[in-house]
C-alpha positions in Angstrom: 0.0 0.0 0.0 1.1 3.6 -0.6 2.6 5.6 2.3 0.9 8.6 3.8 1.3 12.1 2.6 4.5 13.6 4.1 4.0 17.1 2.6 2.1 19.2 3.3 1.2 18.1 6.8 -0.3 21.3 8.1 -2.5 24.1 6.7 0.4 26.6 6.7 3.1 26.3 3.9 5.8 28.9 3.3 7.1 28.6 -0.3 10.2 30.1 -1.9 11.4 30.1 -5.5 14.4 28.0 -6.7 16.6 31.0 -7.2 16.2 31.9 -3.6 16.9 28.5 -2.2 19.9 29.7 -0.2 17.8 32.1 1.9 14.7 29.9 2.1 15.7 28.0 5.2 16.6 31.2 7.1 13.5 32.9 5.9 11.3 30.3 7.5 10.3 28.6 4.2 9.1 25.1 4.3 9.4 24.1 0.7 11.0 25.1 -2.6 8.9 25.8 -5.7 10.8 24.1 -8.6 9.7 24.2 -12.3 9.5 20.7 -13.8 12.3 21.4 -16.3 14.7 22.0 -13.4 13.4 19.1 -11.3 13.7 16.5 -14.1 17.4 17.4 -14.5 18.2 16.9 -10.8 18.7 13.8 -8.7 15.9 11.3 -8.1 13.5 12.4 -5.3 12.9 10.6 -2.1 10.4 7.7 -2.3 10.1 4.0 -1.8 12.0 1.6 -4.0 9.7 -0.9 -5.7 10.9 -4.5 -5.8 12.7 -5.6 -9.0 11.0 -8.5 -10.9 12.7 -11.8 -9.9 15.0 -13.5 -12.4 14.1 -17.1 -13.3 16.6 -19.5 -11.7 17.7 -17.1 -9.0 17.8 -18.5 -5.4 14.3 -19.1 -4.3 12.9 -18.4 -7.8 11.7 -21.3 -10.0 13.0 -21.9 -13.5 11.0 -20.4 -16.4 7.9 -22.5 -17.0 8.0 -24.2 -13.6 5.3 -23.8 -11.0 6.0 -20.8 -8.8 7.1 -21.5 -5.2 5.8 -19.8 -2.2 8.6 -17.2 -2.2 8.2 -14.1 0.0 8.3 -11.1 -2.3 8.1 -7.7 -0.5 4.9 -5.8 -1.2 5.2 -2.4 -2.9 5.3 0.4 -0.3 6.6 -1.8 2.6 10.3 -1.5 1.9 12.6 1.2 3.5 12.3 4.7 2.2 15.1 6.2 0.2 17.1 8.7 2.4 15.9 12.3 1.8 18.8 14.3 0.3 17.0 17.6 0.1 17.1 20.0 3.0 13.6 21.3 2.0 10.8 19.5 0.1 10.4 20.2 -3.6 7.0 21.4 -4.9 7.3 20.7 -8.6 5.3 23.1 -10.7 4.0 22.2 -14.2 1.8 24.3 -16.6 -1.0 22.1 -17.9 -2.7 24.8 -19.8 -0.2 25.3 -22.6 -1.4 23.7 -25.9 0.9 21.0 -27.3 -0.4 21.0 -30.8 -3.1 22.5 -33.0 -5.5 19.7 -32.1 -5.8 20.8 -28.4 -5.7 24.5 -29.1 -9.0 26.4 -28.3 -10.5 29.2 -30.3 -12.4 32.4 -29.4 -15.9 33.5 -30.6 -14.4 35.2 -33.6 -12.4 32.1 -34.6 -8.9 33.2 -33.5 -6.6 30.5 -32.2 -5.6 30.8 -28.6 -2.5 30.0 -26.6 -4.5 27.9 -24.2 -5.4 24.2 -24.1 -9.1 23.3 -24.6 -10.4 21.3 -21.6 -12.8 19.4 -23.8 -10.0 18.1 -26.0 -9.3 14.4 -25.3 -5.8 14.8 -26.7 -5.3 17.8 -24.5 -6.5 15.9 -21.4 -4.0 13.1 -22.1 -1.1 15.6 -22.5 -2.1 17.4 -19.3 -2.2 14.0 -17.5 1.2 13.0 -18.7 2.7 16.3 -17.5 1.1 15.9 -14.1 2.4 12.4 -13.9 6.0 13.5 -14.8 5.9 16.1 -12.0 4.6 13.5 -9.5 7.6 11.3 -10.2 10.3 13.9 -9.4 8.7 16.0 -6.6 7.6 15.8 -3.0 4.4 17.6 -4.0 3.0 18.9 -7.3 1.7 22.3 -8.2 -0.6 22.3 -11.3 -0.6 25.7 -12.9 -3.1 27.2 -15.3 -6.1 25.3 -14.0 -8.4 28.2 -14.7 -6.7 30.0 -17.6 -9.2 28.8 -20.1 -12.1 29.6 -17.8 -10.9 33.2 -17.1 -11.1 34.0 -20.8 -14.9 34.2 -20.4 -17.8 33.2 -22.6 -16.6 35.1 -25.6 -12.8 34.6 -25.2 -12.7 30.8 -25.5 -14.8 27.7 -26.1 -15.4 27.7 -29.9 -13.1 25.0 -31.2 -14.1 21.6 -32.6 -13.7 19.9 -29.2 -16.0 22.4 -27.6 -18.5 21.8 -30.4 -18.5 18.1 -29.8 -18.9 18.6 -26.0 -21.9 20.9 -26.6 -23.5 18.4 -29.0 -23.1 15.6 -26.5 -24.6 17.7 -23.8 -27.6 18.4 -26.0 -28.0 14.7 -26.8 -28.0 13.9 -23.1 -30.6 16.6 -22.4 -32.9 16.2 -25.4 -32.4 12.5 -26.1 -30.5 10.2 -28.4 -32.9 10.9 -31.2 -31.3 14.3 -31.8 -29.5 14.4 -35.1 -26.0 15.8 -35.1 -25.6 19.4 -36.2 -23.2 22.3 -35.7 -24.6 23.9 -32.5 -21.7 26.3 -32.2 -22.4 27.7 -35.7 -26.0 28.5 -34.6 -24.6 30.2 -31.5 -21.9 32.2 -33.3 -24.0 33.4 -36.2 -26.9 34.7 -34.1 -27.3 38.5 -33.8 -28.9 38.3 -30.3 -26.9 39.2 -27.2 -24.6 36.4 -26.2 -26.6 35.2 -23.2 -29.8 35.1 -25.3 -28.4 33.1 -28.3 -29.4 29.5 -29.1 -27.8 27.0 -26.7 -26.1 29.8 -24.8 -27.3 28.5 -21.4 -26.1 25.0 -22.1 -22.7 26.4 -23.4 -22.3 28.4 -20.2 -23.0 25.4 -18.0 -20.4 23.4 -19.9 -17.8 26.2 -19.4 -17.7 25.4 -15.7 -18.2 21.6 -15.9 -15.6 20.9 -18.6 -12.9 23.0 -16.9 -13.6 21.3 -13.6 -13.5 17.8 -15.2 -10.3 18.4 -17.0 -8.6 19.7 -13.8 -9.9 16.7 -11.8 -8.4 14.3 -14.4 -4.9 15.9 -14.1 -5.1 15.8 -10.3 -6.0 12.1 -10.2 -3.3 11.3 -12.8 -0.6 12.9 -10.6 -1.8 10.9 -7.5 -2.0 7.7 -9.5 1.5 8.0 -11.0 3.0 8.7 -7.5 1.3 5.5 -6.2 2.2 3.4 -9.1 5.8 4.4 -9.7 7.0 5.5 -6.2 4.4 3.8 -4.0 3.9 7.1 -2.1 1.0 9.5 -1.5 1.9 13.1 -2.6 0.1 16.4 -2.2 -1.3 18.0 -5.4 -1.8 21.7 -5.2 -3.3 24.0 -7.8 -2.5 27.5 -9.0 -5.1 29.9 -10.4 -5.5 33.5 -11.1 -7.8 35.7 -9.0 -10.3 33.6 -7.1 -13.4 32.7 -9.1 -16.2 30.1 -9.1 -14.1 27.4 -10.7 -11.2 27.9 -8.3 -13.6 27.5 -5.3 -15.1 24.4 -6.9 -11.6 22.9 -7.5 -10.6 23.3 -3.8 -12.5 20.1 -2.8 -10.2 18.1 -5.2 -6.8 19.8 -4.3 -4.5 19.5 -1.3 -3.8 23.3 -1.4 -4.3 26.4 -3.6 -2.1 29.2 -4.8 -4.2 32.2 -6.0 -3.4 35.7 -7.1 -4.3 38.5 -4.7 -5.3 41.9 -6.0 -3.7 44.9 -4.3 -4.8 48.4 -3.7 -7.5 48.2 -1.1 -6.7 45.9 1.8 -10.4 45.5 2.6 -11.0 44.2 -0.9 -8.5 41.4 -0.2 -10.5 40.1 2.8 -13.1 38.1 0.8 -10.6 36.1 -1.3 -8.5 35.2 1.7 -11.5 34.2 3.8 -13.2 32.3 0.9 -10.0 30.3 0.2 -9.7 29.3 3.8 -13.4 28.3 3.9 -13.1 26.2 0.7 -9.9 24.5 1.8 -10.6 23.7 5.4 -7.3 22.6 7.0 -5.3 22.6 3.7 -2.9 25.3 2.6 -4.2 28.5 1.2 -1.4 30.6 -0.3 -2.0 34.1 -1.7 0.4 35.3 -4.5 1.4 39.0 -4.6 2.8 40.6 -7.8 6.5 41.6 -7.8 5.7 45.3 -8.0 4.4 45.6 -4.4 6.7 47.6 -2.2 8.1 46.3 1.1 5.6 48.2 3.3 2.6 46.7 1.4 4.2 43.2 1.6 4.2 43.6 5.4 0.6 44.7 5.3 -0.6 41.8 3.1 1.5 39.3 5.0 -0.2 40.4 8.2 -3.6 40.4 6.6 -3.0 36.8 5.3 -1.9 35.7 8.7 -5.1 37.2 10.3 -7.2 35.3 7.7 -5.3 32.0 8.5 -3.6 32.0 5.1 0.0 32.3 3.8 1.7 34.7 1.4 4.0 34.1 -1.6 5.9 36.7 -3.7 6.3 36.6 -7.4 9.7 35.6 -8.8 10.5 39.2 -9.9 9.9 40.7 -6.4 12.7 43.0 -5.2 15.1 42.1 -2.4 13.5 44.6 0.1 10.1 42.9 -0.4 11.6 39.5 0.1 13.4 40.7 3.3 10.1 42.0 4.6 8.3 38.7 4.0 11.2 36.7 5.5 11.0 38.8 8.7 7.3 38.1 9.0 7.8 34.4 8.5 10.5 34.3 11.2 8.1 35.9 13.6 5.3 33.4 12.6 7.7 30.4 13.1 8.1 31.7 16.7 4.5 32.1 17.7 2.9 29.3 15.6 4.4 26.8 18.1 1.5 27.9 20.3 -1.1 27.5 17.6 -3.5 24.7 17.1 -6.5 24.6 14.7 -9.3 26.8 16.0 -12.6 28.1 14.7 -13.0 31.7 13.6 -15.2 33.9 15.8 -18.0 35.5 13.7 -20.8 38.0 14.1 -22.2 37.5 10.5 -22.0 35.0 7.7 -21.6 36.0 4.1 -22.7 33.6 1.3 -20.3 33.2 -1.6 -21.7 30.5 -3.8 -19.3 29.3 -6.6 -22.4 28.4 -8.8 -23.9 31.9 -8.3 -20.5 33.5 -9.1 -20.3 31.5 -12.3 -23.8 32.4 -13.5 -23.5 36.1 -12.6 -20.0 36.4 -14.3 -18.3 37.5 -11.1 -20.9 39.9 -10.0 -21.8 37.8 -6.9 -18.2 37.9 -5.7 -17.8 41.7 -6.2 -21.0 42.3 -4.2 -19.9 39.9 -1.5 -16.5 41.6 -1.3 -18.2 44.9 -0.7 -20.3 43.4 2.1 -17.3 41.8 3.8 -15.4 45.1 3.7 -18.4 46.9 5.2 -18.7 44.3 8.0 -15.0 44.7 8.8 -15.2 48.5 8.9 -18.2 48.2 11.3 -16.1 45.9 13.6 -18.2 42.9 12.8 -16.5 39.6 12.4 -17.4 38.2 9.0 -17.3 34.5 8.1 -17.6 33.3 4.5 -19.9 30.3 3.6 -19.8 28.6 0.2 -23.2 27.0 0.9 -25.8 26.9 3.6 -25.8 23.2 4.2 -26.3 22.6 7.9 -28.1 25.9 8.4 -26.9 29.4 9.4 -25.0 29.7 12.6 -24.7 33.4 12.9 -27.3 35.9 14.0 -26.9 37.7 10.6 -26.8 36.3 7.1 -25.6 38.5 4.2 -26.8 37.7 0.7 -25.0 40.0 -1.8 -25.6 39.7 -5.5 -27.3 36.4 -5.0 -29.2 36.4 -8.3 -28.5 32.8 -9.1 -27.9 30.8 -5.9 -28.6 27.0 -5.8 -32.2 26.0 -4.8 -30.9 24.3 -1.7 -29.3 27.5 -0.5 -32.4 29.5 -1.3 -34.6 27.2 0.7 -32.1 27.3 3.7 -32.1 31.1 3.6 -35.9 31.3 3.6 -36.1 28.8 6.4 -33.5 30.7 8.5 -35.3 34.1 8.3 -38.7 32.5 8.9 -37.3 30.9 12.1 -36.2 34.3 13.5 -33.0 35.2 11.7 -31.9 38.5 10.2 -30.8 38.8 6.5 -29.1 41.7 4.8 -30.1 41.5 1.1 -28.0 43.4 -1.4 -29.7 43.1 -4.8 -31.9 40.3 -6.0 -32.0 36.8 -4.5 -33.3 34.1 -6.9 -32.7 30.3 -7.2 -31.1 28.7 -10.3 -31.2 25.1 -11.6 -28.3 23.1 -13.0 -28.9 24.5 -16.5 -29.0 28.1 -15.5 -32.8 28.6 -15.4 -33.7 31.3 -12.9 -36.7 30.8 -10.6 -39.0 33.1 -8.6 -37.6 35.5 -6.0 -36.8 34.0 -2.7 -38.3 37.0 -0.8 -41.1 38.4 -3.1 -42.7 40.3 -0.2 -39.6 42.4 0.5 -39.3 45.5 -1.7 -36.9 47.9 0.0 -35.7 48.7 3.5 -36.5 46.6 6.6 -39.4 44.2 6.3 -40.6 41.4 8.6 -40.6 37.9 7.1 -42.0 35.2 9.4 -40.3 35.5 12.8 -37.2 37.3 11.3 -36.3 40.4 9.4 -34.9 41.2 5.9 -33.2 44.5 5.1 -33.2 44.9 1.3 -30.9 47.3 -0.5 -30.4 47.8 -4.3 -27.6 46.1 -6.0 -24.5 48.4 -5.9 -25.6 50.2 -2.8 -23.2 52.7 -1.3 -21.1 51.7 1.7 -22.8 54.3 3.9 -26.2 52.6 3.2 -24.8 49.2 4.0 -23.4 50.6 7.3 -26.8 52.0 8.3 -28.4 48.6 7.5 -25.8 46.8 9.6 -26.4 49.2 12.6 -30.1 48.6 12.3 -29.8 44.8 12.2 -27.1 44.5 14.8 -29.2 46.2 17.5 -30.1 42.8 18.9 -26.5 41.9 19.8 -23.1 43.2 20.4 -19.9 42.7 18.4 -17.5 40.1 19.7 -14.5 42.4 19.6 -14.7 46.2 19.5 -11.9 48.8 19.2 -11.9 52.4 20.4 -9.3 55.0 19.6 -7.2 56.4 16.8 -5.8 54.3 14.0 -7.0 51.9 11.3 -6.9 48.5 12.8 -8.5 45.4 11.3 -9.3 42.7 13.9 -9.8 38.9 13.4 -10.5 36.5 16.3 -10.3 32.7 16.5 -11.7 30.8 19.4 -10.6 27.4 20.8 -13.2 26.9 23.5 -11.0 24.5 25.5 -7.8 26.6 25.4 -7.7 30.2 24.4 -8.9 33.1 22.2 -6.5 34.5 19.6 -7.1 38.1 18.4 -5.1 39.3 15.4 -4.6 43.0 14.8 -3.5 44.3 11.4 -2.5 48.0 11.0 -4.0 49.3 7.7 -2.7 52.9 8.1 -0.2 53.0 5.3 1.0 56.4 4.2 3.9 57.1 1.8 4.9 53.5 1.8 5.3 53.5 5.6 3.1 52.2 8.4 1.8 54.7 10.9 1.8 52.9 14.4 -1.6 52.7 16.1 -1.2 53.9 19.8 -3.6 54.0 22.7 -6.2 51.8 21.2 -8.7 50.2 23.6 -10.0 46.7 22.9 -13.2 45.2 24.4 -13.9 41.5 24.2 -17.3 40.0 24.9 -17.4 37.8 27.9 -18.6 34.7 26.1 -15.5 34.9 23.9 -12.9 35.8 26.6 -14.3 33.2 29.1 -12.8 33.5 32.5 -9.5 35.0 31.3 -8.3 38.1 33.2 -4.9 38.2 31.6 -3.6 38.1 28.0 -0.3 37.7 26.2 0.9 40.1 23.6 3.1 39.1 20.6 4.5 41.6 18.1 7.5 41.4 15.7 9.0 44.6 17.0 8.8 43.6 20.7 10.9 41.1 22.6 8.3 39.0 24.3 9.8 35.7 23.1 7.7 32.6 22.8 5.7 33.4 25.9 4.8 37.0 25.0 4.2 40.0 27.3 1.6 39.6 29.9 -1.2 42.2 29.8 -4.0 42.4 32.4 -7.7 42.4 31.3 -10.1 44.6 33.2 -13.7 43.4 33.7 -16.3 45.9 32.3 -19.9 44.8 32.4 -20.3 41.7 30.3 -16.9 42.1 28.6 -13.2 42.6 29.4 -11.1 45.4 28.1 -7.5 46.7 28.0 -5.3 49.4 26.4 -3.2 47.8 23.7 0.5 48.5 23.2 1.6 50.2 20.0 0.7 48.2 16.9 3.1 48.6 14.1 2.2 46.2 11.3 0.8 43.1 13.0 0.2 41.8 16.5 -1.4 38.9 18.3 -3.3 38.9 21.6 -3.7 35.5 23.1 -6.3 35.2 25.9 -6.2 31.9 27.9 -9.6 30.7 28.9 
């Protein structure tokens, strides 16, 4: 049998490029990201030697043609492991989206050939599987790149080659029956003068755009795992790399052992949703945000702190300057010190925000943009947001946010209706309608709600138009949050983002991220008072402060907590870029 996965073992992975291997260990890196062309030219990786086939006539082996004796042959995977020669594990990256020939090259709506592999091409899937298998043979883990490159081109940018036409025709035959005579469905779609979403078979084509990309990626992932089991008798981790987070990337997370995704910069609050959504989709598997190389060192510190507060990791592009790499290395060294005290804990939340991959697909990203606005408004209102990809199991928070939910699955629509009728509160931004597997939109989930605050059953729904301003969302949050108090509140000068994680049997971790960045320099936040609700702090009357610029060591600096009504409070030390407050319960 194959041996267990040796990398990654935890949900936190610090990656470095091969050209920075010398500084990787000192920087707190846990693995080296190596392209396949470099890995195949290096020495053989660690693994388990498979037994050689016995030679006829050898001791204990019968002659050729004789009946086999009951010789003991070691089973694959039970022999001793080859000694590990690498100081750090190798994560071998391979691009499976590059077309190998004209037969697997996709085309756009206007017929132009594209530099991307068609996921519907059987030849292309075979080549992608071969590349994934080669990477699995030479690495301790595999990083499949380009999983969503075809998908990100959109409905007009790709999906009009012969393989896409065959896939569409097969889908129509499955839907309408085998009696359907073959015809060129893509030609009917391309030649129509109607808007793209209203053309013949446009809905079926859009459904295939998600399912075909997902199926092609799944085949490559399974091929990598199978090759590692067959040729090395080991289990390896298969990670994926995508662009900015989208519906396909979130759907892929259930099939991957980790995800590397691009993080947009500019507004730190806008980066909250991708970080929280990736962690929600991956569970205890690594979520790694990739920053472009043009980000200055001060912003690297900010986004590294933000990723840590969202329980994710950060990776810099290969062309990042030395100052940016030094800033990330300093942050990683600090994390290696304090993460010895960590263990997996659940995020503390005041509200839940639905981010449905299916809805994001059918709304062309509009659902995610609206949800990002809602998450930013919650964070600015000092409400702890949690991201849900579906509502299976019911809503656990006192407030549910449905933003841009114009095409959510029917199961989520029924769960949202049941939640509010049972006494819950919903903040509704834009329309909320169910959708089936083929993209047909149903009736509104809350037809009785027009605008503003309306009672629905035992609960309430506050409806705002799609694209509502941040001030209107803040007023709605204040109206709906009158029934309860935020778990963690801050008072004082400075722009601090706070994220809290609760381990009921051990402690409460409160992360502070300083967002006050001026002229590429962080302005320290001083004299800020924090108040923590009693149900979150428990019986703790002392906390421990960890910050990179302070010398608290592994145990931190002890800070007293003062009881104040149904909460505890204290004045925080100066917060430079990032700090952690651990409250034993």
